[in-house]
C-alpha positions in Angstrom: 46.8 180.6 115.9 44.9 180.3 112.5 42.2 182.7 111.8 38.7 182.0 111.9 38.1 181.6 108.2 40.4 178.7 108.5 38.8 177.2 111.4 35.4 177.1 109.5 37.0 175.4 106.6 38.6 172.7 108.9 35.3 172.3 110.8 37.0 172.9 114.0 39.5 174.9 115.7 43.1 174.2 114.1 45.3 175.9 116.8 48.6 174.4 117.7 48.4 172.9 121.4 51.8 172.3 123.2 52.4 168.8 124.4 53.1 170.3 127.7 49.3 171.5 128.1 47.5 169.5 130.4 44.2 169.0 128.4 42.2 167.5 131.3 43.1 170.1 133.8 42.5 173.1 131.4 39.4 171.5 130.3 38.1 171.7 134.0 39.3 175.0 134.4 37.4 176.2 131.1 34.2 174.6 132.3 34.4 176.4 135.9 35.4 179.7 134.4 32.8 179.6 131.8 29.9 177.8 133.4 30.2 175.0 130.7 28.9 171.4 130.8 30.3 168.9 128.7 27.8 166.1 127.5 29.2 163.0 125.7 27.6 160.2 123.9 28.1 156.7 124.8 30.1 156.2 121.3 32.9 158.7 122.1 36.4 157.8 122.9 37.1 157.0 126.4 39.1 159.9 127.2 36.1 162.2 126.5 33.5 160.1 128.2 36.0 160.3 131.3 36.1 163.9 131.5 32.4 164.5 130.6 29.9 165.8 133.2 27.4 163.8 131.8 27.6 160.3 129.4 24.5 159.0 127.9 22.5 157.9 125.1 20.4 160.2 122.6 17.3 160.2 125.0 19.4 161.0 128.3 21.3 163.6 126.3 18.2 165.3 125.3 16.7 165.4 128.7 19.8 166.7 130.1 20.2 169.5 127.5 16.5 170.3 128.2 17.2 171.0 132.1 20.9 172.2 132.4 21.6 175.4 134.0 25.0 175.8 132.3 25.6 178.8 130.0 27.7 176.8 127.4 26.7 173.1 126.4 29.6 171.3 124.7 28.1 168.3 123.0 30.4 165.7 122.3 28.7 163.3 119.7 27.8 163.8 116.2 26.0 167.1 114.8 22.5 166.2 115.0 22.9 165.9 118.8 24.3 169.5 119.1 21.3 170.7 117.1 19.1 168.8 119.3 20.8 170.5 122.6 20.2 173.9 120.8 16.6 173.3 119.9 15.9 172.6 123.5 18.2 175.3 125.0 18.0 178.2 122.4 19.3 180.6 125.2 22.6 178.3 125.8 25.8 178.4 123.6 26.1 175.0 122.2 29.5 174.0 121.1 30.6 170.8 118.9 34.4 169.6 118.7 34.1 168.9 115.2 31.6 170.2 112.5 32.5 167.2 110.4 31.0 164.6 113.0 27.8 163.9 111.0 25.7 160.9 110.9 25.5 158.5 108.1 21.6 158.1 109.1 20.7 161.5 109.2 22.5 162.0 105.9 20.4 159.1 104.3 17.5 161.5 104.8 17.7 164.7 103.3 14.9 167.2 104.3 13.5 167.8 101.0 13.4 164.4 99.9 11.5 163.2 103.3 9.0 166.1 102.8 8.1 164.8 99.3 7.9 161.2 100.8 5.6 162.5 103.7 3.3 164.3 101.0 2.7 160.8 99.6 1.0 159.8 103.1 -1.0 162.8 104.3 -3.0 160.9 106.9 0.0 159.5 108.6 1.5 160.4 111.8 5.1 161.1 111.1 7.5 159.4 113.6 11.2 160.3 113.2 14.2 158.9 114.9 16.3 161.3 116.6 19.1 160.7 114.3 18.0 163.4 111.8 18.7 166.9 111.1 16.6 169.8 112.7 14.8 170.3 109.2 13.7 166.9 109.2 12.6 167.1 112.9 10.8 170.1 112.0 8.3 168.3 109.6 7.6 165.4 112.1 4.8 165.1 114.3 6.8 163.0 117.0 10.6 162.2 117.5 11.9 159.3 119.2 14.9 157.5 120.2 15.7 153.7 120.6 14.9 154.0 124.1 11.4 155.3 124.2 10.3 154.3 120.4 8.1 151.3 121.5 6.4 153.4 124.1 5.7 156.1 121.7 4.6 154.0 118.9 2.1 152.3 121.3 1.0 155.7 122.3 -0.3 156.5 119.0 -4.0 155.5 118.6 -4.6 152.4 116.8 -6.7 154.1 114.0 -3.9 156.3 112.9 -1.3 155.2 110.3 2.5 155.6 110.8 5.0 157.0 108.5 8.5 155.9 110.4 12.1 157.1 109.4 14.7 157.4 108.7 16.0 153.8 109.8 14.5 150.8 108.3 16.1 148.4 110.7 14.7 149.9 113.8 11.3 150.5 111.8 11.1 146.7 111.2 11.9 145.9 114.9 9.4 148.2 116.2 6.6 146.9 113.7 7.5 143.2 115.1 7.3 144.5 118.9 4.2 147.0 118.6 2.2 144.9 115.8 1.7 148.2 114.1 2.2 148.3 110.3 4.1 151.2 109.2 5.5 153.0 105.9 9.1 152.9 106.5 11.7 155.3 105.0 14.7 153.5 103.5 17.6 154.6 105.5 20.2 152.6 107.7 23.3 153.5 110.1 26.6 152.4 108.3 28.0 151.0 111.7 25.2 149.0 112.6 24.5 147.6 108.8 28.1 146.0 108.5 28.2 143.4 111.5 29.2 140.1 110.3 26.6 137.6 111.1 29.3 135.0 110.1 32.0 136.4 112.4 29.5 136.6 115.4 28.4 133.0 115.1 31.9 131.9 115.2 32.6 134.2 118.1 29.6 132.5 119.9 31.1 128.9 118.9 34.3 129.8 120.4 32.4 131.4 123.6 29.3 129.4 123.9 28.4 131.2 127.5 28.7 134.5 125.9 25.5 136.7 125.7 24.9 138.3 122.0 23.7 141.8 122.6 22.3 144.1 119.8 21.3 147.4 118.9 18.0 147.6 117.0 19.5 149.5 114.4 21.1 146.0 113.4 19.7 144.1 110.7 17.0 141.6 111.4 18.9 138.3 111.2 21.1 139.6 113.8 18.2 140.7 116.1 16.9 137.3 115.8 20.4 135.8 117.0 20.7 138.2 119.8 19.9 137.2 123.4 18.8 140.6 124.0 18.1 143.8 121.9 17.9 147.4 123.3 19.0 150.9 123.3 22.7 151.9 124.0 21.5 152.6 127.7 19.6 149.2 127.7 22.6 147.2 126.7 24.6 148.8 129.0 22.0 148.1 131.8 21.5 144.3 130.7 25.3 143.9 131.1 25.2 145.0 134.7 22.3 143.2 135.7 22.8 139.9 133.9 24.4 136.8 135.5 26.7 136.2 132.4 30.3 137.0 132.4 30.8 137.4 128.9 29.1 139.5 126.3 29.4 139.8 122.4 28.3 143.4 121.9 26.7 144.3 118.5 26.9 148.3 118.7 29.5 150.9 118.3 32.6 149.9 120.3 32.6 153.2 122.5 29.9 151.8 124.8 32.3 148.8 125.8 34.3 151.5 127.9 31.2 152.2 130.0 30.3 148.3 130.2 33.8 147.6 131.6 33.8 150.4 134.3 30.3 149.1 135.5 31.5 145.6 135.5 35.4 145.4 135.5 35.2 141.5 136.0 33.3 140.8 133.0 34.4 140.6 129.5 33.2 142.3 126.7 34.0 141.3 123.0 32.9 144.0 119.9 31.1 142.3 117.4 33.2 142.4 114.4 32.2 144.1 110.8 32.2 142.2 107.7 34.7 144.6 105.8 37.5 144.6 108.1 40.0 142.4 109.8 39.8 144.6 112.9 37.8 143.3 115.7 35.7 146.6 116.6 33.1 148.5 114.8 33.7 152.3 115.3 31.8 155.1 114.0 34.3 157.1 112.0 32.2 160.3 112.7 32.0 159.8 116.5 35.6 159.2 116.6 36.7 162.3 114.9 36.4 164.0 118.4 39.3 164.4 120.7 40.3 165.9 124.0 42.3 168.3 122.1 39.3 169.6 120.1 37.3 169.6 123.3 39.5 171.8 124.8 39.9 174.2 121.5 36.3 174.3 121.5 35.7 175.3 125.1 38.7 177.7 125.0 37.6 179.5 121.5 33.7 178.8 121.9 33.9 177.5 118.5 32.5 175.6 116.6 29.0 176.8 117.8 25.8 175.1 116.5 23.2 177.5 114.9 19.6 176.2 114.1 17.3 178.9 112.2 14.5 180.2 114.7 11.7 179.0 112.3 13.0 175.8 112.1 13.7 175.6 115.8 10.3 176.3 116.9 8.8 173.6 114.6 11.5 171.0 115.3 11.0 171.6 119.2 7.5 170.6 119.2 7.8 166.8 118.2 10.9 166.7 120.6 8.7 168.1 123.5 6.0 165.7 122.7 8.7 162.7 122.8 10.1 164.0 126.3 6.4 164.2 127.6 5.6 160.9 126.6 9.0 159.6 128.1 8.1 161.2 131.2 4.7 159.8 131.5 6.0 156.2 130.8 8.8 157.1 133.2 11.4 156.2 130.2 
């Protein structure tokens, strides 16, 4: 077993695990013994989704973190999701399988730079996407997810100007739906930025009955082309309820696992990126997590997420405002 300093350098527990270890059984045992819950995002590998106690999008994960009775939360996603869980549940031990599982969108918005940007617009309500660091949330007025963003924006009085960050694509989409002009931070998700319109159009030609569905983090031309635009959870719901039997899915390919489980007779085609011959578009950070890392994180209770208490006390306010608005709107 490697010592703790080596674990910290790696960003995850690097202990060797025998091939004879039944990871699924051991994870179940550790959950029972430690009163732990595993929460996984839809973009995780299917093996993690299948052993998770709860699978959802960012809003659902935040809601679950706020109400869980577990002593330990293992958040299988990316680091800002672990931070959000810790902000909402400071009395819980929050673990992540790999500290290196970051987020390109959160990284595109450093807190110091965003603070300077915010100071240019002192009269604006600062609305930030959940894909941000705790430090950015701490200087925000309201946090949103793609599930509740429209409802939150519409809840802000019309006479209030809005600053939105960090996702410019989501911001542009929200402006179109709400009719509100917003000052936008220039950030984007590397996964949703690189879908190929040309390849998607070709897929549509080859499969004319297929519905194109897209996440609002995608670029505007793709959103115009799509038959339906929605959050990860909304995309899943659409594929269940829609009568179509084939869907071209423009978001991170991990969601296809839940779509296929929910609608086994339907076909789901991952929208391809422009920079690869591969037919899928995976988030390299989400895919850093594995069953082995989940097992070792529960076993060693490492890596643990820590949020400075001063930052946490400020960051929890805009998240709670979001949750309150979501509850009122029944989102």
